[in-house]
C-alpha positions as CSV (number, residue, x, y, z in Angstrom):
1,M,25.8,16.2,-13.4
2,Q,22.2,15.2,-12.4
3,L,19.9,14.6,-15.3
4,P,16.8,17.1,-15.2
5,S,13.6,15.3,-13.6
6,P,11.4,13.7,-16.2
7,I,8.3,14.5,-16.8
8,I,5.6,13.1,-14.8
9,E,2.3,13.0,-16.6
10,L,1.6,12.2,-19.8
11,T,-2.2,12.0,-21.5
12,A,-3.8,10.9,-24.9
13,H,-7.0,12.6,-26.4
14,D,-8.8,11.7,-29.4
15,A,-7.0,8.2,-29.5
16,N,-8.1,6.5,-32.4
17,S,-6.8,4.8,-35.2
18,Q,-6.3,7.9,-37.4
19,K,-4.8,10.2,-34.7
20,V,-3.7,10.8,-31.4
21,S,-3.4,14.1,-29.6
22,L,-1.1,13.9,-26.8
23,S,0.0,16.0,-23.9
24,W,2.1,16.3,-20.8
25,S,2.6,18.6,-17.8
26,E,4.3,22.0,-19.5
27,V,7.5,22.4,-17.7
28,S,8.7,26.0,-17.1
29,D,12.8,24.9,-17.6
30,A,11.6,23.4,-20.9
31,Y,13.6,24.7,-24.1
32,D,11.8,21.9,-26.0
33,Y,10.7,18.0,-25.8
34,K,10.7,15.1,-27.7
35,L,8.7,12.4,-28.3
36,F,9.2,8.9,-28.3
37,W,6.9,5.7,-29.0
38,D,6.8,2.1,-28.9
39,R,5.9,1.8,-32.5
40,G,3.1,-1.0,-31.1
41,E,5.6,-3.8,-31.6
42,N,4.3,-6.6,-29.5
43,T,7.9,-8.3,-29.8
44,R,10.0,-6.0,-29.2
45,K,9.1,-4.4,-25.6
46,S,10.1,-1.3,-24.0
47,L,11.7,-0.1,-27.2
48,F,11.3,3.4,-27.5
49,Y,11.9,5.6,-30.9
50,P,12.3,9.0,-31.3
51,I,8.6,9.8,-32.9
52,V,9.5,13.5,-33.1
53,T,12.7,15.6,-31.8
54,T,10.9,18.8,-31.3
55,T,7.7,20.0,-30.7
56,H,8.6,23.7,-31.1
57,G,8.7,24.4,-27.3
58,K,4.6,23.0,-26.7
59,H,3.8,20.5,-24.6
60,Y,1.4,19.2,-27.0
61,Y,1.7,16.8,-30.3
62,T,-0.8,15.3,-32.1
63,L,0.5,12.3,-34.4
64,D,-1.2,11.2,-37.9
65,A,-0.8,9.0,-40.9
66,K,1.7,12.1,-42.3
67,N,4.3,11.5,-38.8
68,T,4.2,8.0,-38.2
69,D,5.3,6.8,-41.4
70,N,1.8,5.7,-42.4
71,I,1.4,3.8,-39.3
72,L,-2.0,5.1,-38.0
73,G,-4.2,5.6,-41.1
74,S,-3.5,2.0,-42.0
75,K,-5.7,-0.5,-42.9
76,T,-3.5,-3.3,-40.4
77,L,-4.1,-0.9,-37.6
78,M,-8.4,0.3,-38.5
79,K,-9.1,-3.7,-38.9
80,N,-6.7,-5.5,-36.1
81,G,-6.4,-1.9,-33.5
82,G,-3.2,-1.8,-31.9
83,T,-2.3,-0.6,-28.2
84,F,1.0,2.1,-28.6
85,Y,2.7,3.3,-25.3
86,F,4.5,6.9,-25.4
87,K,7.3,8.7,-23.6
88,V,8.7,12.5,-23.1
89,S,11.6,14.3,-22.6
90,Y,12.5,17.8,-22.3
91,T,15.9,20.2,-22.7
92,S,16.2,22.2,-19.8
93,K,16.9,26.0,-20.3
94,K,19.6,26.1,-17.4
95,Q,21.3,22.9,-17.4
96,S,21.4,22.9,-21.5
97,A,20.5,18.8,-21.2
98,E,17.7,16.6,-22.0
99,S,15.9,14.9,-18.9
100,E,15.2,11.4,-18.4
101,I,12.5,10.0,-20.6
102,S,9.4,9.6,-18.8
């Protein structure tokens, strides 16, 4: 079985040390979405961890201290800055399968 096509557009809005608002292309066949991020671990490149396993069908999500285990909003991040990378997948209504991670 071929996996559903990945989402090709993911955008960060209002990104700062306190919060990151993300949105991505809405998929008409999507039942739900899952977000992944690299946590800013420079020593572990390309290791993406699930940060939220459901967005309740919404094609946007805001990350903050509460849902990032206090990584956002931390004194270290405010002092040193950081770079985070995000990916998203969705569950297809038709195929009942998760898409590739974008």
